[in-house]
Residue frames as qw, qx, qy, qz and C-alpha x, y, z in Angstrom:
[[0.002, -0.883, -0.469, 0.000, 0.00, 0.00, 0.00],
 [0.298, -0.806, 0.120, 0.497, 2.84, 2.38, 0.96],
 [0.430, -0.130, 0.601, 0.661, 4.66, 1.51, -2.31],
 [0.230, 0.619, 0.654, 0.368, 1.52, 2.31, -4.34],
 [0.127, -0.935, -0.264, 0.201, 1.10, 5.62, -2.49],
 [0.399, -0.592, 0.331, 0.618, 4.69, 6.55, -3.21],
 [0.388, 0.189, 0.684, 0.588, 4.22, 5.71, -6.92],
 [0.099, 0.815, 0.538, 0.194, 1.06, 7.89, -7.17],
 [0.262, -0.890, -0.052, 0.370, 2.73, 10.78, -5.31],
 [0.446, -0.353, 0.486, 0.663, 5.82, 10.62, -7.54],
 [0.319, 0.433, 0.687, 0.489, 3.64, 10.57, -10.68],
 [0.018, -0.917, -0.398, 0.007, 1.68, 13.64, -9.56],
 [0.352, -0.762, 0.168, 0.517, 4.90, 15.57, -8.79],
 [0.445, -0.090, 0.610, 0.649, 6.37, 14.63, -12.19],
 [0.230, 0.647, 0.645, 0.336, 3.22, 15.71, -13.99],
 [0.133, -0.940, -0.253, 0.186, 3.30, 19.06, -12.22],
 [0.477, -0.469, 0.292, 0.684, 6.85, 19.87, -13.35],
 [0.431, 0.776, -0.084, -0.453, 7.13, 22.25, -16.32],
 [0.918, 0.336, 0.114, 0.176, 8.47, 20.65, -19.52],
 [0.607, -0.398, 0.258, 0.638, 12.18, 20.87, -20.08],
 [0.268, 0.792, -0.152, -0.527, 13.19, 23.68, -22.50],
 [0.849, 0.306, 0.367, 0.224, 13.76, 22.38, -26.00],
 [0.290, -0.539, 0.381, 0.693, 16.74, 23.44, -28.07],
 [0.662, 0.672, 0.332, -0.015, 16.11, 24.66, -31.61],
 [0.598, -0.059, 0.326, 0.730, 18.71, 25.31, -34.26],
 [0.153, 0.675, 0.024, -0.721, 18.70, 28.86, -35.68],
 [0.625, 0.459, 0.574, 0.262, 17.56, 29.07, -39.31],
 [0.185, -0.426, 0.224, 0.857, 19.05, 31.44, -41.87],
 [0.549, 0.509, -0.052, -0.661, 16.68, 30.70, -44.77],
 [0.814, 0.234, 0.530, 0.042, 16.28, 28.64, -47.92],
 [0.135, 0.672, -0.486, -0.542, 18.31, 28.50, -51.13],
 [0.925, 0.351, -0.061, -0.134, 18.67, 26.40, -54.25],
 [0.533, -0.541, 0.607, 0.236, 21.64, 24.04, -53.96],
 [0.598, 0.601, -0.357, -0.393, 22.96, 23.57, -57.46],
 [0.081, 0.394, -0.915, 0.016, 24.99, 20.52, -56.47],
 [0.283, 0.145, 0.896, -0.310, 22.06, 18.64, -54.94],
 [0.188, -0.223, -0.597, -0.748, 19.59, 20.15, -57.49],
 [0.387, -0.584, -0.712, 0.041, 17.22, 20.86, -54.57],
 [0.201, -0.748, 0.054, -0.631, 15.89, 23.67, -52.42],
 [0.685, -0.165, -0.596, 0.386, 17.55, 23.37, -49.02],
 [0.437, -0.887, -0.137, -0.064, 17.43, 24.96, -45.60],
 [0.440, 0.484, -0.456, 0.603, 20.47, 26.80, -44.27],
 [0.687, -0.666, -0.290, -0.025, 20.66, 26.07, -40.54],
 [0.678, -0.216, -0.191, 0.676, 22.88, 27.71, -37.96],
 [0.058, -0.945, -0.089, 0.309, 24.25, 31.25, -37.78],
 [0.531, 0.796, -0.249, 0.150, 26.78, 33.11, -39.93],
 [0.032, -0.681, 0.691, -0.240, 30.14, 31.57, -39.16],
 [0.246, -0.110, 0.946, -0.178, 28.59, 28.23, -38.23],
 [0.686, 0.358, 0.149, -0.616, 25.97, 27.55, -40.94],
 [0.247, -0.147, 0.911, 0.296, 25.40, 24.51, -43.13],
 [0.543, 0.061, -0.471, -0.692, 23.15, 23.37, -45.93],
 [0.353, -0.074, 0.825, -0.434, 20.60, 21.16, -44.21],
 [0.508, 0.315, 0.778, -0.194, 17.23, 19.58, -44.97],
 [0.042, 0.064, 0.667, 0.741, 15.83, 19.33, -48.50],
 [0.524, 0.262, 0.243, -0.773, 12.36, 20.70, -49.36],
 [0.407, 0.127, 0.886, 0.182, 10.58, 17.69, -50.90],
 [0.345, 0.418, -0.146, -0.828, 8.98, 18.52, -54.26],
 [0.702, 0.226, 0.673, -0.062, 8.47, 15.18, -56.09],
 [0.649, 0.759, 0.058, 0.017, 9.75, 16.77, -59.28],
 [0.775, -0.053, 0.116, 0.619, 13.25, 16.94, -60.77],
 [0.007, -0.966, -0.048, 0.256, 14.66, 20.47, -60.52],
 [0.720, 0.424, 0.032, 0.548, 17.25, 21.93, -62.87],
 [0.272, 0.154, -0.239, 0.919, 17.43, 25.36, -61.20],
 [0.259, -0.764, -0.589, -0.046, 15.30, 27.59, -58.99],
 [0.122, 0.425, -0.165, 0.882, 15.07, 31.19, -57.77],
 [0.455, -0.455, -0.728, 0.236, 14.05, 31.32, -54.10],
 [0.221, -0.651, 0.098, -0.719, 12.27, 33.94, -51.99],
 [0.364, 0.062, -0.836, 0.406, 13.35, 32.65, -48.58],
 [0.199, 0.026, 0.528, -0.825, 10.97, 34.54, -46.28],
 [0.674, 0.139, -0.073, -0.722, 7.94, 33.77, -48.40],
 [0.513, -0.139, 0.847, -0.014, 9.11, 30.14, -48.71],
 [0.716, 0.608, 0.272, -0.208, 8.41, 30.21, -52.42],
 [0.344, -0.427, 0.603, 0.579, 10.47, 29.54, -55.54],
 [0.706, 0.604, -0.072, -0.362, 10.17, 29.76, -59.32],
 [0.580, -0.362, 0.700, 0.207, 11.85, 26.67, -60.75],
 [0.568, 0.464, -0.539, -0.414, 12.99, 25.23, -64.08],
 [0.872, -0.165, 0.435, -0.154, 12.38, 21.51, -64.11],
 [0.347, -0.350, 0.764, 0.416, 14.58, 18.97, -65.86],
 [0.472, 0.452, 0.745, 0.136, 11.64, 18.25, -68.21],
 [0.238, 0.211, 0.346, 0.883, 11.76, 21.84, -69.46],
 [0.226, -0.756, -0.513, -0.338, 8.67, 23.21, -67.71],
 [0.059, 0.409, -0.346, 0.842, 8.32, 25.98, -65.13],
 [0.547, -0.515, -0.660, -0.023, 6.86, 25.49, -61.66],
 [0.237, -0.665, 0.261, -0.658, 6.00, 27.49, -58.54],
 [0.630, -0.142, -0.715, 0.269, 7.05, 25.72, -55.32],
 [0.345, -0.653, 0.154, -0.656, 5.64, 26.74, -51.93],
 [0.648, -0.109, -0.714, 0.241, 6.45, 25.27, -48.53],
 [0.220, -0.453, 0.325, -0.800, 5.04, 27.60, -45.88],
 [0.792, -0.190, 0.383, -0.436, 2.99, 24.51, -44.94],
 [0.813, 0.057, 0.563, 0.135, 2.91, 21.21, -46.74],
 [0.167, -0.388, 0.531, 0.735, 5.11, 21.63, -49.84],
 [0.614, 0.607, 0.455, -0.218, 3.06, 22.26, -52.99],
 [0.303, -0.190, 0.576, 0.735, 4.08, 22.37, -56.67],
 [0.478, 0.704, 0.381, -0.361, 2.05, 24.32, -59.20],
 [0.563, 0.191, 0.500, 0.629, 2.85, 24.22, -62.89],
 [0.098, 0.687, 0.069, -0.717, 2.98, 27.67, -64.53],
 [0.632, 0.557, 0.488, 0.229, 1.67, 28.03, -68.05],
 [0.126, -0.809, 0.188, 0.543, 4.12, 30.25, -69.82],
 [0.758, 0.645, 0.047, 0.089, 5.49, 30.98, -73.28],
 [0.088, -0.863, 0.498, 0.017, 8.95, 31.75, -71.87],
 [0.766, 0.296, -0.555, 0.130, 11.87, 29.43, -72.40],
 [0.697, -0.221, -0.499, 0.465, 14.25, 28.62, -69.58],
 [0.264, -0.950, -0.122, -0.114, 13.95, 31.22, -66.79],
 [0.654, 0.326, -0.279, 0.623, 17.26, 33.03, -66.31],
 [0.123, 0.134, -0.406, 0.896, 16.30, 35.68, -63.77],
 [0.326, -0.672, -0.649, -0.142, 13.48, 36.37, -61.31],
 [0.055, 0.271, -0.305, 0.911, 12.71, 39.61, -59.48],
 [0.327, -0.531, -0.778, 0.080, 10.39, 39.09, -56.52],
 [0.243, -0.772, -0.058, -0.585, 8.41, 41.74, -54.70],
 [0.069, -0.499, 0.643, -0.577, 9.36, 42.28, -51.05],
 [0.719, -0.168, 0.407, -0.538, 6.48, 40.11, -49.81],
 [0.181, -0.207, 0.936, 0.218, 7.17, 37.38, -52.36],
 [0.532, 0.443, 0.630, -0.353, 3.58, 37.40, -53.62],
 [0.604, 0.778, 0.058, -0.165, 4.54, 38.79, -57.02],
 [0.619, -0.344, 0.498, 0.500, 7.44, 38.17, -59.39],
 [0.502, 0.759, -0.231, -0.344, 8.87, 39.34, -62.71],
 [0.805, -0.122, 0.550, 0.187, 10.28, 36.41, -64.67],
 [0.424, 0.769, -0.307, -0.366, 12.54, 36.55, -67.71],
 [0.928, 0.071, 0.299, 0.211, 14.21, 34.13, -70.12],
 [0.450, -0.345, 0.345, 0.748, 16.46, 36.85, -71.49],
 [0.130, 0.285, 0.603, 0.734, 14.07, 37.74, -74.30],
 [0.359, -0.585, -0.364, -0.630, 10.74, 38.62, -72.62],
 [0.032, -0.117, 0.667, -0.735, 9.42, 39.42, -69.14],
 [0.467, -0.482, -0.650, -0.357, 6.29, 37.94, -67.57],
 [0.181, -0.337, 0.456, -0.804, 4.68, 39.45, -64.46],
 [0.529, -0.298, -0.787, -0.104, 2.96, 37.07, -62.05],
 [0.292, -0.408, 0.354, -0.789, 0.80, 37.88, -59.03],
 [0.831, -0.251, 0.058, -0.493, -1.05, 35.92, -56.37],
 [0.480, 0.381, -0.784, 0.096, 1.84, 33.52, -55.82],
 [0.173, -0.208, 0.785, -0.558, 0.71, 32.74, -52.27],
 [0.566, 0.226, 0.597, -0.521, -2.76, 31.61, -53.29],
 [0.697, 0.557, 0.450, -0.047, -3.70, 31.77, -57.00],
 [0.373, -0.396, 0.410, 0.732, -0.76, 32.44, -59.31],
 [0.504, 0.755, 0.415, -0.058, -1.85, 34.50, -62.32],
 [0.489, 0.048, 0.305, 0.816, 0.12, 35.93, -65.24],
 [0.088, 0.814, 0.378, -0.431, -0.88, 39.60, -65.40],
 [0.313, 0.890, -0.165, -0.287, 1.41, 41.02, -68.10],
 [0.835, 0.025, 0.332, 0.438, 4.05, 40.18, -70.68],
 [0.127, 0.933, -0.167, -0.294, 6.66, 42.49, -72.18],
 [0.857, 0.165, 0.226, 0.432, 9.27, 42.01, -74.89],
 [0.125, -0.887, 0.136, 0.423, 11.75, 44.91, -74.64],
 [0.672, 0.716, -0.187, 0.036, 13.81, 45.71, -77.71],
 [0.284, 0.678, -0.627, 0.257, 17.19, 43.99, -77.50],
 [0.734, -0.147, -0.651, 0.129, 16.26, 41.43, -74.89],
 [0.546, -0.792, 0.011, -0.273, 16.64, 41.52, -71.09],
 [0.552, 0.394, -0.591, 0.436, 19.89, 41.51, -69.15],
 [0.153, -0.037, -0.709, 0.687, 18.52, 42.24, -65.66],
 [0.403, -0.557, -0.496, -0.530, 15.15, 42.53, -63.92],
 [0.153, -0.053, -0.670, 0.725, 13.92, 43.82, -60.55],
 [0.317, -0.639, -0.563, -0.418, 10.57, 44.44, -58.83],
 [0.032, -0.359, 0.409, -0.838, 9.81, 46.98, -56.12],
 [0.137, 0.120, 0.837, -0.516, 7.51, 46.35, -53.08],
 [0.502, 0.412, 0.264, -0.713, 4.49, 47.65, -55.02],
 [0.746, 0.310, 0.585, 0.067, 5.06, 45.40, -58.04],
 [0.359, 0.876, -0.183, -0.264, 6.73, 47.96, -60.32],
 [0.903, 0.029, 0.292, 0.313, 9.09, 46.17, -62.71],
 [0.078, 0.865, -0.372, -0.327, 12.41, 47.51, -63.97],
 [0.918, 0.166, 0.292, 0.210, 14.27, 45.80, -66.80],
 [0.140, -0.696, 0.466, 0.528, 17.66, 46.42, -68.37],
 [0.826, 0.519, 0.174, -0.134, 17.85, 45.74, -72.10],
 [0.789, -0.001, 0.343, 0.510, 20.48, 44.64, -74.55],
 [0.376, 0.743, 0.213, 0.511, 20.27, 48.07, -76.19],
 [0.404, 0.151, -0.342, 0.834, 21.69, 49.73, -73.10],
 [0.334, -0.487, -0.072, -0.804, 18.46, 51.11, -71.64],
 [0.066, -0.188, -0.858, 0.474, 16.81, 50.66, -68.25],
 [0.357, -0.292, -0.399, -0.793, 13.03, 50.80, -68.52],
 [0.350, 0.062, 0.694, -0.626, 10.07, 50.63, -66.19],
 [0.132, -0.149, -0.869, -0.454, 7.50, 48.21, -67.58],
 [0.247, 0.389, 0.616, -0.638, 3.81, 49.05, -67.47],
 [0.496, 0.712, 0.479, -0.134, 0.92, 50.29, -69.59],
 [0.424, 0.890, -0.128, 0.111, 3.50, 52.72, -70.96],
 [0.853, -0.042, -0.116, 0.507, 7.19, 51.82, -71.06],
 [0.129, -0.988, 0.081, -0.041, 9.29, 54.52, -69.31],
 [0.766, 0.318, -0.264, 0.492, 13.03, 54.83, -69.93],
 [0.470, -0.882, -0.018, 0.038, 15.04, 55.94, -66.90],
 [0.383, -0.682, 0.501, 0.371, 18.65, 55.36, -68.06],
 [0.827, 0.562, 0.019, -0.012, 20.58, 54.61, -71.25],
 [0.391, 0.801, -0.431, 0.144, 24.02, 53.92, -72.61],
 [0.368, -0.575, 0.697, -0.217, 25.17, 51.17, -70.26],
 [0.607, 0.104, -0.776, -0.141, 25.82, 47.45, -70.23],
 [0.529, -0.464, 0.319, -0.635, 23.63, 46.78, -67.23],
 [0.436, 0.150, -0.885, 0.062, 24.43, 43.58, -65.32],
 [0.288, -0.357, -0.821, 0.340, 22.26, 43.97, -62.24],
 [0.254, -0.517, -0.147, -0.804, 19.25, 45.92, -60.88],
 [0.386, -0.363, -0.768, 0.360, 17.92, 46.24, -57.34],
 [0.231, -0.764, -0.237, -0.554, 15.26, 48.52, -55.86],
 [0.091, 0.242, -0.615, 0.745, 15.94, 50.13, -52.54],
 [0.071, -0.365, -0.879, 0.298, 13.40, 49.35, -49.80],
 [0.199, 0.448, 0.248, -0.835, 11.63, 52.70, -50.36],
 [0.552, 0.465, 0.691, 0.043, 10.58, 51.37, -53.76],
 [0.334, 0.920, 0.116, -0.168, 11.36, 54.62, -55.61],
 [0.003, 0.812, -0.550, -0.198, 15.15, 54.49, -55.91],
 [0.971, 0.232, 0.048, 0.005, 16.90, 51.93, -58.14],
 [0.370, -0.660, 0.577, 0.307, 20.49, 50.66, -58.11],
 [0.868, 0.494, 0.015, -0.043, 22.14, 49.41, -61.28],
 [0.578, -0.500, 0.479, 0.431, 25.55, 48.01, -62.15],
 [0.585, 0.768, -0.139, -0.219, 27.16, 48.97, -65.41],
 [0.903, -0.112, 0.290, 0.296, 29.61, 46.40, -66.77],
 [0.601, 0.637, 0.098, 0.473, 31.03, 48.68, -69.45],
 [0.011, 0.823, -0.203, 0.530, 31.80, 51.66, -67.23],
 [0.613, -0.088, -0.671, 0.408, 32.42, 49.36, -64.21],
 [0.116, -0.261, 0.297, -0.911, 30.27, 51.55, -61.94],
 [0.108, -0.487, -0.832, 0.241, 27.47, 51.28, -59.41],
 [0.077, -0.312, -0.251, -0.913, 24.73, 53.73, -60.35],
 [0.050, 0.432, 0.721, -0.539, 21.86, 55.15, -58.28],
 [0.091, -0.382, -0.510, -0.766, 18.67, 56.25, -60.04],
 [0.058, 0.252, 0.602, -0.755, 16.65, 58.37, -57.58],
 [0.464, 0.461, 0.304, -0.692, 12.88, 58.76, -57.99],
 [0.242, -0.065, 0.835, 0.490, 12.94, 56.32, -60.89],
 [0.206, 0.558, 0.800, 0.078, 9.18, 56.52, -61.50],
 [0.067, 0.904, 0.378, -0.186, 8.59, 60.25, -61.30],
 [0.166, 0.966, -0.198, -0.011, 11.74, 62.33, -61.82],
 [0.951, -0.041, 0.015, 0.305, 14.68, 60.00, -62.55],
 [0.061, 0.926, -0.363, 0.083, 18.09, 61.39, -61.62],
 [0.963, 0.070, -0.161, 0.205, 21.19, 59.24, -62.13],
 [0.101, -0.877, 0.447, -0.147, 24.47, 59.46, -60.21],
 [0.713, 0.276, -0.615, 0.194, 27.58, 57.31, -59.79],
 [0.727, -0.668, 0.057, -0.150, 27.85, 55.79, -56.29],
 [0.599, -0.564, 0.522, 0.223, 31.13, 53.96, -56.86],
 [0.584, 0.620, -0.483, -0.202, 33.66, 53.17, -59.58],
 [0.929, -0.232, 0.283, -0.050, 34.71, 49.49, -59.50],
 [0.210, -0.613, 0.685, 0.332, 38.01, 47.81, -60.35],
 [0.141, -0.021, 0.942, 0.304, 36.34, 44.94, -62.23],
 [0.407, -0.197, -0.521, -0.724, 33.16, 44.20, -64.13],
 [0.426, -0.128, 0.597, -0.668, 30.26, 43.75, -61.71],
 [0.263, -0.122, -0.917, -0.275, 28.08, 40.64, -61.65],
 [0.353, -0.581, -0.733, 0.013, 25.60, 40.12, -58.77],
 [0.037, -0.366, 0.155, -0.917, 23.96, 43.01, -56.93],
 [0.445, -0.563, -0.695, 0.030, 21.95, 43.16, -53.66],
 [0.116, -0.613, 0.128, -0.771, 20.74, 45.81, -51.24],
 [0.137, -0.010, -0.811, 0.568, 20.60, 45.55, -47.44],
 [0.157, -0.600, -0.784, -0.016, 17.22, 45.26, -45.71],
 [0.178, -0.761, -0.323, 0.534, 17.57, 48.79, -44.29],
 [0.491, 0.819, 0.224, 0.194, 18.68, 50.26, -47.62],
 [0.272, -0.912, 0.229, 0.207, 21.96, 51.61, -46.25],
 [0.322, -0.519, 0.717, 0.338, 24.39, 49.28, -48.07],
 [0.832, 0.445, -0.144, -0.300, 24.83, 47.41, -51.32],
 [0.646, -0.343, 0.643, 0.229, 26.84, 44.29, -52.15],
 [0.630, 0.669, -0.250, -0.304, 28.41, 43.93, -55.60],
 [0.840, -0.193, 0.467, 0.197, 30.06, 40.69, -56.68],
 [0.441, 0.774, -0.404, -0.207, 32.96, 40.76, -59.13],
 [0.893, 0.201, -0.378, 0.138, 35.42, 38.02, -60.13],
 [0.607, 0.169, -0.522, 0.575, 37.42, 37.22, -56.96],
 [0.135, -0.055, -0.484, 0.863, 35.73, 39.60, -54.55],
 [0.129, -0.754, -0.624, -0.157, 32.59, 41.19, -53.15],
 [0.185, 0.239, -0.140, 0.943, 32.46, 44.97, -52.65],
 [0.225, -0.691, -0.648, 0.229, 30.32, 46.40, -49.83],
 [0.186, 0.367, 0.152, 0.898, 29.23, 49.97, -50.45],
 [0.040, -0.518, -0.539, 0.663, 27.75, 52.55, -48.07],
 [0.252, 0.637, 0.575, 0.447, 25.00, 54.22, -50.13],
 [0.183, -0.940, -0.226, 0.178, 25.07, 57.36, -47.98],
 [0.214, -0.862, 0.307, 0.340, 28.76, 58.21, -48.36],
 [0.721, 0.620, -0.297, -0.089, 30.08, 55.85, -51.03],
 [0.260, -0.628, 0.727, -0.103, 32.63, 54.26, -48.66],
 [0.893, 0.210, -0.317, -0.240, 33.55, 50.81, -49.95],
 [0.475, -0.517, 0.707, -0.078, 35.12, 47.68, -48.48],
 [0.682, 0.358, -0.563, -0.301, 36.35, 44.76, -50.57],
 [0.734, -0.328, 0.554, -0.217, 36.06, 41.20, -49.34],
 [0.259, 0.454, -0.794, -0.310, 38.24, 38.67, -51.13],
 [0.818, -0.017, 0.404, -0.410, 36.53, 35.36, -51.91],
 [0.101, -0.316, 0.865, 0.376, 38.37, 33.72, -54.85],
 [0.342, 0.415, 0.839, -0.080, 34.92, 33.18, -56.36],
 [0.139, 0.017, -0.369, -0.919, 32.45, 34.56, -58.91],
 [0.233, 0.406, 0.801, -0.372, 28.71, 34.80, -58.26],
 [0.044, 0.336, 0.613, 0.714, 25.99, 35.38, -60.81],
 [0.392, -0.614, -0.245, -0.640, 23.33, 36.33, -58.25],
 [0.016, -0.213, 0.707, -0.674, 22.68, 36.70, -54.52],
 [0.511, -0.493, -0.660, -0.245, 19.97, 35.10, -52.37],
 [0.220, -0.574, 0.297, -0.731, 18.86, 37.14, -49.34],
 [0.563, -0.231, -0.767, 0.203, 18.87, 35.37, -45.96],
 [0.451, -0.820, -0.351, 0.040, 17.90, 36.43, -42.42],
 [0.539, -0.416, -0.024, 0.732, 19.69, 39.56, -41.31],
 [0.139, 0.832, 0.015, -0.537, 20.39, 42.99, -42.74],
 [0.522, 0.693, -0.428, -0.253, 22.93, 41.94, -45.35],
 [0.500, -0.284, 0.818, 0.019, 23.50, 38.18, -45.13],
 [0.668, 0.508, -0.224, -0.495, 23.55, 36.61, -48.58],
 [0.804, -0.044, 0.575, 0.145, 23.95, 33.23, -50.22],
 [0.441, 0.726, -0.352, -0.393, 25.93, 32.95, -53.44],
 [0.935, 0.052, 0.327, 0.125, 27.04, 30.07, -55.60],
 [0.211, -0.632, 0.527, 0.527, 30.49, 30.14, -57.11],
 [0.781, 0.535, 0.009, -0.321, 29.95, 29.68, -60.86],
 [0.343, 0.659, -0.668, -0.044, 33.53, 28.48, -61.30],
 [0.064, 0.271, -0.928, 0.246, 33.76, 25.72, -58.63],
 [0.560, -0.364, -0.635, -0.387, 30.11, 25.14, -57.81],
 [0.319, -0.133, -0.692, 0.635, 30.83, 25.88, -54.11],
 [0.285, -0.788, -0.456, -0.300, 27.95, 27.21, -52.02],
 [0.395, 0.120, -0.336, 0.847, 29.03, 30.30, -50.08],
 [0.265, -0.837, -0.478, 0.040, 27.64, 32.72, -47.49],
 [0.279, 0.449, -0.117, 0.841, 28.44, 36.42, -47.24],
 [0.425, -0.704, -0.502, 0.267, 28.06, 37.86, -43.74],
 [0.269, 0.496, 0.001, 0.826, 28.17, 41.65, -44.00],
 [0.506, -0.767, -0.188, -0.346, 26.45, 42.10, -40.64],
 [0.819, -0.327, -0.200, 0.427, 29.59, 41.08, -38.75],
 [0.266, -0.879, 0.102, 0.382, 32.07, 43.65, -37.46],
 [0.082, -0.532, 0.659, 0.526, 34.38, 42.39, -40.18],
 [0.808, 0.360, -0.014, -0.465, 32.58, 41.19, -43.30],
 [0.294, -0.371, 0.868, 0.148, 33.52, 37.71, -44.49],
 [0.756, 0.252, -0.372, -0.477, 32.75, 35.05, -47.09],
 [0.435, -0.328, 0.812, -0.208, 32.45, 31.45, -45.85],
 [0.346, 0.072, -0.851, -0.388, 31.84, 28.05, -47.37],
 [0.740, -0.147, 0.225, -0.617, 28.59, 26.26, -46.65],
 [0.030, 0.237, -0.970, -0.045, 29.02, 22.58, -45.90],
 [0.647, -0.117, -0.456, -0.600, 26.35, 19.99, -46.57],
 [0.402, -0.172, 0.771, -0.462, 24.57, 18.08, -43.84],
 [0.721, 0.231, 0.543, -0.362, 22.49, 14.95, -44.43],
 [0.612, 0.087, 0.680, 0.394, 24.28, 14.12, -47.67],
 [0.147, 0.493, -0.167, -0.841, 22.50, 16.78, -49.67],
 [0.088, 0.134, 0.879, 0.449, 20.64, 14.31, -51.89],
 [0.421, -0.044, -0.120, -0.898, 17.37, 15.54, -53.30],
 [0.360, 0.141, 0.857, -0.342, 14.21, 13.78, -52.13]]
């Protein structure tokens, strides 16, 4: 009887204890891993981050452009089709009916609910990505498309092979000309636009692009620029060139170069103000740029769980 009483008393005390705190691994976001041909989570923190779990899709991916916070991606499949992948809940794959060829660039809105998609010849604008994806417009700028960007309100900017930067809408509006534009990025205010000029090797700022465009040089670069990204607070830009990444203060033009022995075609934004994923087009290595640290650095991302696509 005493033994039974002790058992009941012990069980009641155990049930009354609060649950032990659970440990969770910090998450930096999602990217497309070109080696695994899969969308993968980056777990950890800058300086101790790794490519982790694969987002299951049940389709074979060739490439994908990821909006990490929205947990959405526009993907090229190995069969030659285009798909929208979402994984805010159970992963879903929606085929997109398009007349574009292989997608080469995607410009997402800040929320990730809209996107401008290009195959280098034309641009398609899609909305309702979170619920009911719908193609709302198509444009074929003269000379093709070398870069594309979308502001928080869905305004689309495209750089063309004829050297122009245009805003696409009911009426096409030219805001710059005479460059070999390799990258475009709207600032968070949605009215100012950054552009990299490969011919002049400069970073340009186009203020009030929609209403009263005024262009100025932010920085002259030592090499031809490739990828371009803007920090979440709009104070800095990152420009990738062969062998380095240049970090630029947009207020004063002060620049810092970070050597990486790599070359990146585009950046993927992760958690933080200016923490970016980039794939080295030469070696295929997956890299992480941490510009939020006191001393900016580029690090390799190692693969957990084998990295095989599911």
